[in-house]
C-alpha positions as YAML, in Angstrom:
chain: A
units: angstrom
residues:
- id: 1
  name: MET
  ca: [13.25, -13.15, -5.59]
- id: 2
  name: THR
  ca: [11.74, -14.60, -9.02]
- id: 3
  name: LEU
  ca: [7.49, -14.32, -9.19]
- id: 4
  name: LYS
  ca: [7.85, -18.37, -8.95]
- id: 5
  name: ASP
  ca: [9.74, -18.63, -6.14]
- id: 6
  name: THR
  ca: [7.66, -15.32, -4.46]
- id: 7
  name: ILE
  ca: [4.37, -17.32, -4.82]
- id: 8
  name: ALA
  ca: [6.11, -20.54, -3.40]
- id: 9
  name: ALA
  ca: [7.00, -18.71, -0.12]
- id: 10
  name: ILE
  ca: [3.69, -17.16, 0.59]
- id: 11
  name: LYS
  ca: [1.87, -18.69, 3.42]
- id: 12
  name: PRO
  ca: [-1.50, -18.27, 5.58]
- id: 13
  name: LEU
  ca: [-1.60, -15.99, 7.86]
- id: 14
  name: ASN
  ca: [-0.10, -16.86, 11.48]
- id: 15
  name: GLU
  ca: [-3.10, -17.86, 13.76]
- id: 16
  name: GLU
  ca: [-1.40, -18.23, 17.04]
- id: 17
  name: ALA
  ca: [-0.26, -14.34, 16.65]
- id: 18
  name: MET
  ca: [-3.76, -13.61, 15.92]
- id: 19
  name: GLU
  ca: [-5.09, -14.82, 18.34]
- id: 20
  name: LEU
  ca: [-2.78, -13.66, 20.95]
- id: 21
  name: ALA
  ca: [-3.54, -9.79, 19.49]
- id: 22
  name: SER
  ca: [-6.95, -10.38, 19.92]
- id: 23
  name: LYS
  ca: [-6.71, -11.36, 23.55]
- id: 24
  name: ARG
  ca: [-4.81, -8.35, 23.91]
- id: 25
  name: TRP
  ca: [-7.90, -5.94, 22.59]
- id: 26
  name: ASP
  ca: [-9.97, -8.15, 24.83]
- id: 27
  name: SER
  ca: [-8.12, -7.43, 28.03]
- id: 28
  name: ILE
  ca: [-7.96, -3.52, 27.21]
- id: 29
  name: ALA
  ca: [-9.83, -1.75, 29.32]
- id: 30
  name: LYS
  ca: [-12.82, -0.43, 26.97]
- id: 31
  name: PRO
  ca: [-16.12, -2.43, 25.75]
- id: 32
  name: LEU
  ca: [-15.24, -4.93, 23.57]
- id: 33
  name: HIS
  ca: [-14.53, -4.84, 20.13]
- id: 34
  name: SER
  ca: [-15.52, -0.56, 20.40]
- id: 35
  name: LEU
  ca: [-12.35, 0.27, 18.06]
- id: 36
  name: GLY
  ca: [-14.13, -1.47, 15.24]
- id: 37
  name: LYS
  ca: [-11.52, -2.00, 12.09]
- id: 38
  name: MET
  ca: [-8.70, -0.57, 14.15]
- id: 39
  name: GLU
  ca: [-8.50, -3.35, 15.94]
- id: 40
  name: THR
  ca: [-9.12, -6.20, 13.26]
- id: 41
  name: MET
  ca: [-6.59, -4.07, 11.22]
- id: 42
  name: LEU
  ca: [-3.84, -4.35, 14.01]
- id: 43
  name: ILE
  ca: [-4.97, -8.56, 14.96]
- id: 44
  name: GLN
  ca: [-4.40, -9.06, 10.28]
- id: 45
  name: ILE
  ca: [-0.58, -7.58, 11.12]
- id: 46
  name: ALA
  ca: [-0.20, -9.49, 14.12]
- id: 47
  name: GLY
  ca: [-1.37, -12.47, 11.66]
- id: 48
  name: ILE
  ca: [1.33, -11.13, 8.50]
- id: 49
  name: THR
  ca: [4.32, -10.26, 10.83]
- id: 50
  name: GLY
  ca: [3.61, -13.79, 12.87]
- id: 51
  name: SER
  ca: [4.10, -11.17, 15.80]
- id: 52
  name: ALA
  ca: [1.46, -9.71, 18.31]
- id: 53
  name: ASP
  ca: [4.30, -6.93, 18.89]
- id: 54
  name: ILE
  ca: [2.77, -5.30, 16.60]
- id: 55
  name: ASP
  ca: [5.34, -2.50, 15.48]
- id: 56
  name: LEU
  ca: [4.92, 0.28, 12.67]
- id: 57
  name: SER
  ca: [7.34, 2.79, 13.65]
- id: 58
  name: ARG
  ca: [8.78, 2.52, 10.05]
- id: 59
  name: LYS
  ca: [6.29, 3.30, 7.07]
- id: 60
  name: ALA
  ca: [7.18, 3.43, 3.07]
- id: 61
  name: LEU
  ca: [5.22, 4.54, 0.51]
- id: 62
  name: ILE
  ca: [6.21, 2.67, -2.92]
- id: 63
  name: VAL
  ca: [5.25, 4.72, -6.20]
- id: 64
  name: MET
  ca: [5.57, 2.74, -9.47]
- id: 65
  name: CYS
  ca: [5.55, 5.55, -12.38]
- id: 66
  name: ALA
  ca: [5.09, 4.33, -15.74]
- id: 67
  name: ASP
  ca: [3.47, 5.33, -19.15]
- id: 68
  name: ASN
  ca: [0.60, 4.10, -21.64]
- id: 69
  name: GLY
  ca: [0.78, 3.77, -25.35]
- id: 70
  name: VAL
  ca: [-2.74, 4.03, -25.10]
- id: 71
  name: VAL
  ca: [-2.94, 7.66, -24.23]
- id: 72
  name: GLU
  ca: [-2.85, 8.47, -27.87]
- id: 73
  name: GLU
  ca: [-6.60, 7.84, -28.25]
- id: 74
  name: GLY
  ca: [-6.87, 11.11, -26.62]
- id: 75
  name: VAL
  ca: [-8.33, 9.13, -23.38]
- id: 76
  name: THR
  ca: [-6.56, 11.51, -20.96]
- id: 77
  name: GLN
  ca: [-6.99, 15.39, -20.06]
- id: 78
  name: THR
  ca: [-3.41, 15.83, -20.30]
- id: 79
  name: GLY
  ca: [-0.36, 14.88, -21.98]
- id: 80
  name: GLN
  ca: [2.15, 12.01, -21.20]
- id: 81
  name: GLU
  ca: [4.80, 14.45, -20.60]
- id: 82
  name: VAL
  ca: [3.40, 15.22, -17.29]
- id: 83
  name: THR
  ca: [4.05, 11.52, -15.94]
- id: 84
  name: ALA
  ca: [7.65, 12.61, -15.85]
- id: 85
  name: ILE
  ca: [7.53, 15.79, -14.22]
- id: 86
  name: VAL
  ca: [5.10, 14.19, -11.26]
- id: 87
  name: ALA
  ca: [7.84, 11.68, -11.07]
- id: 88
  name: GLU
  ca: [10.62, 14.02, -10.43]
- id: 89
  name: ASN
  ca: [8.45, 16.12, -7.98]
- id: 90
  name: PHE
  ca: [8.31, 13.19, -5.67]
- id: 91
  name: LEU
  ca: [12.28, 13.59, -4.99]
- id: 92
  name: LYS
  ca: [11.20, 17.39, -4.31]
- id: 93
  name: GLY
  ca: [9.04, 16.08, -2.14]
- id: 94
  name: ASP
  ca: [6.33, 18.35, -3.83]
- id: 95
  name: THR
  ca: [3.19, 16.63, -4.65]
- id: 96
  name: SER
  ca: [0.20, 16.53, -2.67]
- id: 97
  name: VAL
  ca: [1.10, 12.68, -1.33]
- id: 98
  name: CYS
  ca: [4.37, 14.02, -0.13]
- id: 99
  name: ALA
  ca: [2.88, 16.57, 1.69]
- id: 100
  name: MET
  ca: [0.87, 13.66, 3.71]
- id: 101
  name: CYS
  ca: [3.85, 11.77, 4.15]
- id: 102
  name: ARG
  ca: [6.11, 14.83, 5.86]
- id: 103
  name: GLN
  ca: [3.07, 15.11, 8.04]
- id: 104
  name: CYS
  ca: [2.57, 11.05, 9.28]
- id: 105
  name: ARG
  ca: [6.42, 10.18, 8.85]
- id: 106
  name: VAL
  ca: [6.42, 8.15, 6.05]
- id: 107
  name: ASP
  ca: [9.39, 7.98, 3.62]
- id: 108
  name: VAL
  ca: [8.82, 8.24, -0.30]
- id: 109
  name: TYR
  ca: [10.58, 5.49, -2.87]
- id: 110
  name: PRO
  ca: [9.15, 6.60, -6.32]
- id: 111
  name: VAL
  ca: [10.19, 4.38, -9.12]
- id: 112
  name: ASP
  ca: [10.66, 4.47, -12.60]
- id: 113
  name: VAL
  ca: [9.27, 1.16, -13.76]
- id: 114
  name: GLY
  ca: [8.34, 2.63, -17.37]
- id: 115
  name: MET
  ca: [8.20, 5.62, -18.21]
- id: 116
  name: ALA
  ca: [8.56, 7.23, -21.71]
- id: 117
  name: LYS
  ca: [11.34, 9.58, -20.71]
- id: 118
  name: ASP
  ca: [14.29, 8.74, -18.26]
- id: 119
  name: THR
  ca: [14.27, 11.12, -15.22]
- id: 120
  name: ARG
  ca: [16.34, 11.26, -11.95]
- id: 121
  name: VAL
  ca: [13.84, 8.63, -10.66]
- id: 122
  name: ARG
  ca: [15.83, 5.43, -10.41]
- id: 123
  name: THR
  ca: [15.99, 3.48, -13.30]
- id: 124
  name: ASP
  ca: [17.50, 0.52, -12.71]
- id: 125
  name: LEU
  ca: [14.14, -1.08, -12.00]
- id: 126
  name: LYS
  ca: [12.70, 0.09, -15.29]
- id: 127
  name: VAL
  ca: [11.11, -2.47, -17.99]
- id: 128
  name: ALA
  ca: [10.78, -0.65, -21.57]
- id: 129
  name: TYR
  ca: [9.79, 3.21, -22.25]
- id: 130
  name: GLY
  ca: [6.06, 3.03, -21.52]
- id: 131
  name: THR
  ca: [3.88, 0.66, -22.87]
- id: 132
  name: LYS
  ca: [2.58, -0.12, -26.41]
- id: 133
  name: ASN
  ca: [-0.89, 1.04, -27.65]
- id: 134
  name: MET
  ca: [-3.16, -1.84, -26.31]
- id: 135
  name: THR
  ca: [-5.80, -0.75, -28.79]
- id: 136
  name: LYS
  ca: [-3.59, -1.74, -31.54]
- id: 137
  name: GLY
  ca: [-2.18, -4.69, -29.61]
- id: 138
  name: PRO
  ca: [-0.70, -6.01, -26.49]
- id: 139
  name: ALA
  ca: [0.38, -3.37, -24.32]
- id: 140
  name: MET
  ca: [3.76, -5.72, -23.40]
- id: 141
  name: THR
  ca: [4.77, -8.87, -23.54]
- id: 142
  name: ALA
  ca: [4.03, -11.27, -21.11]
- id: 143
  name: GLU
  ca: [8.21, -11.01, -20.24]
- id: 144
  name: GLU
  ca: [8.32, -7.73, -19.43]
- id: 145
  name: ALA
  ca: [4.54, -8.02, -17.11]
- id: 146
  name: VAL
  ca: [6.70, -10.73, -15.36]
- id: 147
  name: HIS
  ca: [9.60, -8.50, -15.07]
- id: 148
  name: ALA
  ca: [7.60, -4.91, -14.30]
- id: 149
  name: ILE
  ca: [5.96, -7.50, -11.39]
- id: 150
  name: GLU
  ca: [9.79, -8.65, -10.11]
- id: 151
  name: ALA
  ca: [10.43, -5.17, -9.89]
- id: 152
  name: GLY
  ca: [7.76, -4.19, -7.38]
- id: 153
  name: ILE
  ca: [9.08, -8.00, -5.42]
- id: 154
  name: LYS
  ca: [12.69, -6.37, -5.29]
- id: 155
  name: MET
  ca: [11.11, -3.07, -4.13]
- id: 156
  name: ALA
  ca: [9.35, -4.79, -0.81]
- id: 157
  name: GLU
  ca: [12.88, -6.46, -0.67]
- id: 158
  name: GLU
  ca: [15.00, -3.56, -0.62]
- id: 159
  name: LEU
  ca: [12.88, -2.08, 2.04]
- id: 160
  name: LYS
  ca: [12.56, -5.12, 4.34]
- id: 161
  name: GLU
  ca: [16.25, -5.02, 4.71]
- id: 162
  name: LYS
  ca: [16.08, -1.39, 5.60]
- id: 163
  name: GLY
  ca: [14.22, -2.03, 8.38]
- id: 164
  name: TYR
  ca: [10.41, -0.73, 7.06]
- id: 165
  name: HIS
  ca: [7.69, -2.45, 8.63]
- id: 166
  name: ILE
  ca: [4.74, -1.68, 5.98]
- id: 167
  name: LEU
  ca: [4.52, -0.32, 2.97]
- id: 168
  name: ALA
  ca: [1.66, 1.49, 1.04]
- id: 169
  name: THR
  ca: [1.42, 1.64, -2.36]
- id: 170
  name: GLY
  ca: [1.00, 4.37, -5.53]
- id: 171
  name: GLU
  ca: [1.27, 5.25, -8.67]
- id: 172
  name: MET
  ca: [1.83, 7.85, -11.06]
- id: 173
  name: GLY
  ca: [1.26, 7.46, -15.48]
- id: 174
  name: ILE
  ca: [-0.67, 9.41, -17.64]
- id: 175
  name: GLY
  ca: [-3.78, 7.25, -18.84]
- id: 176
  name: ASN
  ca: [-3.75, 4.66, -16.11]
- id: 177
  name: THR
  ca: [-7.16, 4.74, -15.14]
- id: 178
  name: THR
  ca: [-7.50, 3.37, -18.96]
- id: 179
  name: THR
  ca: [-5.84, 0.54, -18.79]
- id: 180
  name: SER
  ca: [-7.21, -0.39, -14.99]
- id: 181
  name: SER
  ca: [-10.64, -0.09, -16.46]
- id: 182
  name: ALA
  ca: [-9.58, -2.99, -19.04]
- id: 183
  name: VAL
  ca: [-7.76, -4.85, -17.09]
- id: 184
  name: ALA
  ca: [-10.73, -4.91, -14.21]
- id: 185
  name: SER
  ca: [-13.63, -5.27, -16.70]
- id: 186
  name: VAL
  ca: [-11.78, -8.31, -18.04]
- id: 187
  name: LEU
  ca: [-11.28, -9.63, -14.27]
- id: 188
  name: LEU
  ca: [-14.35, -9.15, -12.91]
- id: 189
  name: GLY
  ca: [-16.64, -9.93, -16.30]
- id: 190
  name: GLN
  ca: [-18.05, -6.46, -16.23]
- id: 191
  name: PRO
  ca: [-19.55, -4.56, -19.18]
- id: 192
  name: VAL
  ca: [-16.79, -1.69, -20.11]
- id: 193
  name: GLU
  ca: [-18.70, 0.82, -19.75]
- id: 194
  name: LYS
  ca: [-19.83, -0.11, -15.75]
- id: 195
  name: MET
  ca: [-16.27, -0.51, -14.77]
- id: 196
  name: THR
  ca: [-15.42, 3.40, -16.31]
- id: 197
  name: GLY
  ca: [-14.36, 6.79, -15.11]
- id: 198
  name: ARG
  ca: [-13.35, 10.11, -15.52]
- id: 199
  name: GLY
  ca: [-10.30, 9.40, -14.13]
- id: 200
  name: SER
  ca: [-8.58, 12.87, -13.99]
- id: 201
  name: GLY
  ca: [-11.75, 15.18, -15.21]
- id: 202
  name: LEU
  ca: [-12.56, 14.07, -18.83]
- id: 203
  name: THR
  ca: [-15.36, 15.23, -20.13]
- id: 204
  name: SER
  ca: [-18.27, 13.27, -21.65]
- id: 205
  name: GLU
  ca: [-17.44, 12.84, -24.92]
- id: 206
  name: GLY
  ca: [-13.61, 12.38, -23.78]
- id: 207
  name: LEU
  ca: [-14.94, 9.58, -21.41]
- id: 208
  name: GLU
  ca: [-16.57, 7.97, -24.60]
- id: 209
  name: ARG
  ca: [-13.62, 8.21, -26.37]
- id: 210
  name: LYS
  ca: [-12.11, 6.31, -23.27]
- id: 211
  name: ILE
  ca: [-14.72, 3.81, -23.39]
- id: 212
  name: GLU
  ca: [-14.47, 2.77, -27.20]
- id: 213
  name: ALA
  ca: [-10.62, 2.57, -26.31]
- id: 214
  name: ILE
  ca: [-10.77, -0.45, -23.83]
- id: 215
  name: GLU
  ca: [-13.16, -2.06, -25.80]
- id: 216
  name: LYS
  ca: [-11.09, -1.74, -28.80]
- id: 217
  name: ALA
  ca: [-8.38, -3.06, -26.83]
- id: 218
  name: ILE
  ca: [-10.21, -5.95, -25.81]
- id: 219
  name: ARG
  ca: [-11.78, -7.20, -28.77]
- id: 220
  name: ILE
  ca: [-8.51, -6.50, -30.58]
- id: 221
  name: ASN
  ca: [-6.14, -8.36, -27.83]
- id: 222
  name: ASP
  ca: [-8.55, -11.10, -26.51]
- id: 223
  name: PRO
  ca: [-7.46, -11.99, -23.27]
- id: 224
  name: ASN
  ca: [-8.07, -14.66, -21.06]
- id: 225
  name: PRO
  ca: [-10.11, -13.60, -17.67]
- id: 226
  name: SER
  ca: [-8.90, -16.94, -16.34]
- id: 227
  name: ASP
  ca: [-5.32, -15.86, -17.10]
- id: 228
  name: PRO
  ca: [-4.39, -12.76, -15.04]
- id: 229
  name: LEU
  ca: [-0.76, -12.31, -16.38]
- id: 230
  name: ASP
  ca: [-2.27, -12.79, -20.03]
- id: 231
  name: VAL
  ca: [-4.81, -9.96, -19.18]
- id: 232
  name: LEU
  ca: [-2.19, -7.62, -17.52]
- id: 233
  name: SER
  ca: [-0.03, -8.17, -20.42]
- id: 234
  name: LYS
  ca: [-2.73, -7.60, -23.19]
- id: 235
  name: THR
  ca: [-4.37, -4.60, -21.48]
- id: 236
  name: GLY
  ca: [-2.47, -3.26, -18.48]
- id: 237
  name: GLY
  ca: [0.81, -1.06, -17.38]
- id: 238
  name: PHE
  ca: [3.73, -1.36, -16.02]
- id: 239
  name: ASP
  ca: [2.94, 0.61, -13.05]
- id: 240
  name: ILE
  ca: [0.28, -1.78, -11.98]
- id: 241
  name: ALA
  ca: [2.55, -4.90, -12.84]
- id: 242
  name: GLY
  ca: [4.44, -2.83, -10.10]
- id: 243
  name: MET
  ca: [2.07, -2.86, -7.64]
- id: 244
  name: THR
  ca: [1.33, -6.27, -8.19]
- id: 245
  name: GLY
  ca: [5.14, -6.93, -7.63]
- id: 246
  name: ILE
  ca: [4.55, -5.37, -4.43]
- id: 247
  name: PHE
  ca: [1.77, -6.75, -2.80]
- id: 248
  name: LEU
  ca: [3.24, -10.37, -3.43]
- id: 249
  name: GLY
  ca: [6.39, -9.54, -2.30]
- id: 250
  name: GLY
  ca: [5.09, -8.05, 0.68]
- id: 251
  name: ALA
  ca: [2.98, -11.09, 1.31]
- id: 252
  name: ALA
  ca: [6.36, -13.66, 1.10]
- id: 253
  name: LEU
  ca: [8.10, -11.40, 3.17]
- id: 254
  name: HIS
  ca: [5.63, -10.95, 5.90]
- id: 255
  name: MET
  ca: [5.12, -7.74, 5.37]
- id: 256
  name: PRO
  ca: [2.00, -5.69, 5.32]
- id: 257
  name: VAL
  ca: [0.92, -3.93, 2.46]
- id: 258
  name: VAL
  ca: [-1.87, -1.17, 2.26]
- id: 259
  name: MET
  ca: [-3.64, -0.91, -0.98]
- id: 260
  name: ASP
  ca: [-4.05, 2.91, -2.36]
- id: 261
  name: GLY
  ca: [-7.30, 3.43, -4.77]
- id: 262
  name: PHE
  ca: [-8.36, 2.18, -8.17]
- id: 263
  name: ILE
  ca: [-4.83, 1.89, -9.92]
- id: 264
  name: SER
  ca: [-3.81, -0.08, -6.39]
- id: 265
  name: CYS
  ca: [-7.20, -1.98, -6.27]
- id: 266
  name: VAL
  ca: [-6.35, -3.41, -9.68]
- id: 267
  name: ALA
  ca: [-2.97, -4.43, -9.09]
- id: 268
  name: GLY
  ca: [-4.49, -5.97, -5.75]
- id: 269
  name: LEU
  ca: [-7.08, -8.03, -8.00]
- id: 270
  name: ILE
  ca: [-4.09, -9.57, -10.02]
- id: 271
  name: ALA
  ca: [-2.05, -10.78, -6.90]
- id: 272
  name: THR
  ca: [-4.69, -12.26, -5.50]
- id: 273
  name: ARG
  ca: [-5.82, -13.86, -8.66]
- id: 274
  name: LEU
  ca: [-2.06, -14.79, -9.29]
- id: 275
  name: CYS
  ca: [-2.04, -16.27, -5.56]
- id: 276
  name: PRO
  ca: [-4.86, -16.14, -3.32]
- id: 277
  name: LEU
  ca: [-3.28, -15.94, -0.49]
- id: 278
  name: VAL
  ca: [-1.97, -12.69, -0.93]
- id: 279
  name: SER
  ca: [-5.24, -11.32, -0.30]
- id: 280
  name: ASP
  ca: [-4.92, -11.52, 3.83]
- id: 281
  name: TYR
  ca: [-1.68, -9.54, 3.54]
- id: 282
  name: ILE
  ca: [-3.69, -6.53, 2.11]
- id: 283
  name: LEU
  ca: [-4.48, -3.72, 4.01]
- id: 284
  name: ALA
  ca: [-7.65, -1.53, 2.06]
- id: 285
  name: SER
  ca: [-7.34, 1.98, 2.86]
- id: 286
  name: HIS
  ca: [-10.07, 3.76, 1.10]
- id: 287
  name: VAL
  ca: [-13.05, 3.07, -1.06]
- id: 288
  name: SER
  ca: [-11.83, 4.97, -4.13]
- id: 289
  name: LYS
  ca: [-14.46, 7.49, -6.21]
- id: 290
  name: GLU
  ca: [-13.86, 5.55, -9.44]
- id: 291
  name: PRO
  ca: [-17.02, 3.34, -10.22]
- id: 292
  name: ALA
  ca: [-14.78, 0.10, -10.11]
- id: 293
  name: ALA
  ca: [-13.62, 0.41, -7.15]
- id: 294
  name: HIS
  ca: [-16.42, -0.75, -4.96]
- id: 295
  name: MET
  ca: [-16.57, -4.12, -7.26]
- id: 296
  name: ILE
  ca: [-13.06, -4.96, -6.65]
- id: 297
  name: LEU
  ca: [-13.22, -4.23, -3.29]
- id: 298
  name: ASP
  ca: [-16.60, -6.46, -2.88]
- id: 299
  name: TYR
  ca: [-14.62, -9.11, -5.22]
- id: 300
  name: MET
  ca: [-11.55, -9.19, -2.61]
- id: 301
  name: LYS
  ca: [-13.82, -9.19, 0.58]
- id: 302
  name: LYS
  ca: [-12.33, -6.27, 1.61]
- id: 303
  name: ASP
  ca: [-13.46, -3.82, 3.60]
- id: 304
  name: ALA
  ca: [-11.58, -0.65, 3.48]
- id: 305
  name: MET
  ca: [-11.41, 1.65, 6.48]
- id: 306
  name: LEU
  ca: [-11.99, 5.32, 4.84]
- id: 307
  name: HIS
  ca: [-14.90, 6.56, 2.74]
- id: 308
  name: GLY
  ca: [-13.74, 9.66, 1.30]
- id: 309
  name: ASP
  ca: [-14.55, 10.05, -2.00]
- id: 310
  name: MET
  ca: [-11.19, 10.16, -2.84]
- id: 311
  name: CYS
  ca: [-9.59, 9.44, -6.75]
- id: 312
  name: LEU
  ca: [-6.33, 11.40, -6.57]
- id: 313
  name: GLY
  ca: [-3.73, 8.32, -6.89]
- id: 314
  name: GLU
  ca: [-0.44, 8.48, -5.53]
- id: 315
  name: GLY
  ca: [-0.78, 6.59, -2.56]
- id: 316
  name: THR
  ca: [-2.45, 9.28, -0.84]
- id: 317
  name: GLY
  ca: [-5.63, 7.15, 0.49]
- id: 318
  name: ALA
  ca: [-2.99, 4.72, 1.57]
- id: 319
  name: VAL
  ca: [-0.85, 6.59, 3.45]
- id: 320
  name: THR
  ca: [-4.42, 8.60, 5.35]
- id: 321
  name: LEU
  ca: [-4.82, 5.31, 7.02]
- id: 322
  name: PHE
  ca: [-1.38, 5.65, 8.56]
- id: 323
  name: PRO
  ca: [-2.58, 8.03, 11.33]
- id: 324
  name: ILE
  ca: [-5.63, 5.98, 12.32]
- id: 325
  name: LEU
  ca: [-2.79, 2.66, 12.31]
- id: 326
  name: ASP
  ca: [-1.10, 4.28, 14.67]
- id: 327
  name: MET
  ca: [-4.00, 5.64, 17.23]
- id: 328
  name: ALA
  ca: [-4.70, 1.55, 17.18]
- id: 329
  name: ALA
  ca: [-1.45, 1.01, 18.00]
- id: 330
  name: ALA
  ca: [-1.15, 3.42, 20.69]
- id: 331
  name: VAL
  ca: [-4.13, 1.80, 22.50]
- id: 332
  name: TYR
  ca: [-3.05, -1.54, 21.57]
- id: 333
  name: HIS
  ca: [0.32, -1.19, 23.60]
- id: 334
  name: SER
  ca: [-0.41, 1.44, 26.13]
- id: 335
  name: MET
  ca: [-3.51, 1.30, 27.50]
- id: 336
  name: SER
  ca: [-4.80, -0.35, 30.91]
- id: 337
  name: THR
  ca: [-6.03, -3.68, 30.77]
- id: 338
  name: PHE
  ca: [-8.83, -4.77, 33.23]
- id: 339
  name: GLU
  ca: [-6.78, -6.55, 35.42]
- id: 340
  name: ASP
  ca: [-4.63, -3.19, 35.98]
- id: 341
  name: ILE
  ca: [-7.31, -1.31, 37.34]
- id: 342
  name: HIS
  ca: [-9.02, -3.80, 39.41]
- id: 343
  name: VAL
  ca: [-12.32, -3.98, 37.03]
- id: 344
  name: ASP
  ca: [-14.47, -7.60, 35.88]
- id: 345
  name: GLN
  ca: [-13.20, -8.16, 32.34]
- id: 346
  name: TYR
  ca: [-15.63, -7.89, 29.57]
- id: 347
  name: LYS
  ca: [-17.55, -11.19, 28.12]
- id: 348
  name: GLU
  ca: [-18.97, -11.97, 24.51]
- id: 349
  name: LEU
  ca: [-22.58, -11.83, 24.98]
- id: 350
  name: LYS
  ca: [-24.59, -14.39, 23.38]
...
């Protein structure tokens, strides 16, 4: 689907399915609402899929890999070549998130949406060989931004056709906390220094360079805060755009999509600014250690399940949510009801 068609296909959650799921939880032989967010997330999933018969047995992580021209400004601890190395390691199963995915039976799909060099990672959705240096002009054209979003939509469509029930978003791209901080600063109208963290371990001097580069990029490109595509194309990255497409595609296809940390949250923010209904289709996994993550989650009215000071990326936080959802589904499907054990059901107290 095109971006336009995808947005047009997104509808409100199915209230009937959510009501049925809520009643199922209330009928289970335990105190009302005692599993908290485990219950509310499954109710949300029922609304997303349109069915109270929840199936999360097939899970996939999509890792959008791309390079960012702003790395030229010395805003990272490592060089751009690391993006390609780690991207290929996804295929070998030799990254942190791959180890986690093996543990909880999640399939990993790395995608080259804009790396600076070709690797063995699929390139059929590649938009360009990295973005331009945003301190010297727009990171990408508006057309490239749309193509990268549509790459994410295409991945959601592919995995839906393959029978997956739930998706997680991940990314790999040296310099992408710089682009994410720029986008978040503009879209939320906040000072750059408030939205910018150390990423993968910058020194205080490095952090200052990062802040200066973002401020320069915003000043030179003058992105329009009311136009998320303009902000994305001028100060964003292809990985952010690709994840934006996964959120939009998931919503159009009635698939729940799990949001990871800061960079994924920025993609979720763009998606909800393009189509506010998308927010209801997103599950927030954790609160990233990056400073702006809290503000984005608050803006999106998302209450994340996990608070673990994680900031690794790759989708590690999103995948960490899956075992919790599996446990929730196990209770939801297999627990006895009050009727089964011949005990009066709990009532809501006013």
